[in-house]
N, C-alpha and C positions, 0 to 999 in steps of 0.2 A: 412880611403880614401875611395872614391867609386870606387868600379871596374865596368867598363863597358865593356860587349863583343863587338866585333868588328861589330856586326850584330845590337846590340842597340844604337850604335854610329853612324853607316851609317842609320838606320832609324830618330835618333834625328836629322842628318845633313838635311837629306832629306826634313823633317818637316819644320827644320828654312829654308831653302832654298825656298821651296813652298810658307812661309808667307813673306820672302824677295819679289818673286815674286809677290804675292797680291800686299804688299805695294807699290813698284813700281807702277804697274796697276793702284791702286787707287789715286795715286797722280796726275795720269793725269786728272782727275777731277781738282784737286787743282789747277793745272797751269792755266787751262781755266777759273776756276771763277778769278783766281788773273787776268789774262790778260783781262777778262770783266771788272774788276774795275777799272784796270789801263785806258781802252780806256774810261769808262765812266766819271771818274775824269778828263782825258785830254779833252775830249769834253767840260765837263763844264768849263775848264779852256780856250777854245779855245773861247769861246762867251764873255770873259771877256773884258771888255775896258780897255785902258792902257797897261802899263808894265806887270800886271799880265798874259796876254794872252800867253806871250813869256816863260810861265812855259811849256808851250805844249812841247817845245825844249826837255826837260827832258824826254817824253815818250819814244822815239826811245832809250835812255841809256838803262833805266829799262827795257824795253821790251826786250834788248840787255841779261840783264844779267837774264831774265826769259827764255831766249832762251838756254844761256849756262847752265843754272840748270837743263833743261828739255834735253837736248842734254847728260848731265852727268848720270841722271838718265836712261834714255834710254839705253845708254851704261853699264851702271851697270845690269840692266835688260837683256841685251843681254848677258852680260858673266853670271849671274845666270841662263837662258835658256839654253846656252852651257854646261856649267856644268850639267844640271839636264839629258841632253840629254845624256853626258857621264856616269853619273850614270845609267841611265836607259838600257842602251847600258852594262856597265858591270853587271848588274844584271838578263840580259835576258830578260826584261820586256819591252813591245812594249806599251809606253805610249802617253802621248799628243804631249810628243817635238819631236819624233821620226815619228809621225802622221802629224805634220804641215812639219816638215822637207821632208817627203815623198809627200808632197802634194804641192812643190816647194814654200812653202812661207818662205823668207828671210825678216830679217831687221827688220822694225819698221814700215813700212806700212804707211797709209793713216793718221795715229795719227800725224805723224811729218811734213808730207806735208801738212796737214790742218794747222796746227800750224806755220809752216814757211809761209804760204800765209797770214795767219791771221795778222802776225806780219808785215809783209813788206806791205800790203795792210795799215795798219795802221798807219806804221811809214810813208810812202806817204803822207798820206793824212794828219798826224799832219806836217811835213814838209811843205807840200805844205799850209796851212794855214798859218804859219810863214813868210815862203817864200813873200806870197801875201801879206802880213801886211807889211813887211819890203820893199816891191816893191814900195807900195802905200805910205810909206813914205818915198820914194826916199833914201832908205837906200838899195845902190844895192852893196858895197862891203860886207858889213855884210852878206848878204842874198847870195852871190856867196860863200861865208867862210861855212854858214849854208849847203849850198848844198854839199862843200866838205866833211864836219865834217860826215853828214847823209849818206853819199855815203859810208865811212871808217865805219861806224855802222852798215849799213845793209852788208855789205861784212864779219864784224865779227859776226853777228848774224847768216848769212847763215852758218858760218863756224862752229860756236858751234851747232846748228840745226844737221846738217850733222854728228857732232860726235857722234850722238846716232845711226848711221848706224852700222850694223853687221862687226865688223873688222875694223872698222875706230876710236874707240873711244881712246881717248889719258888723 
């Protein structure tokens, strides 16, 4: 059986946490790539004729799932960063996490705000296209239902994106 000294174990744990932090930071680009792909696919669907154009209604739902994933990922990232800060303090080392904290930098910053804004803007555009088509076809009641459901989805999207804030993840 492999016997590790506490110092070796602490170093391995620190390295694993740094790798987890890098992975979470790198996943931000994947989230944006996925969102851009969804916007493109929804844009193509929105210019189709007939019932196919109503596939755009799926966009806010899928974007909400992306938001939920992003919120969870940022929440985990904040946990890892808080634990790294604690490890730095215990070791008496003034590292990057302490530097960030001393400069008043908190939470996830502009990444999540930009993601929220992009998702909400594209949600509004997708729903507006569908509602406009429904009203043009005199489908007033379904258009009103779409607006209500879209509002619920937008509220849930904002909630999930806010779960990535420091101390707000569940």
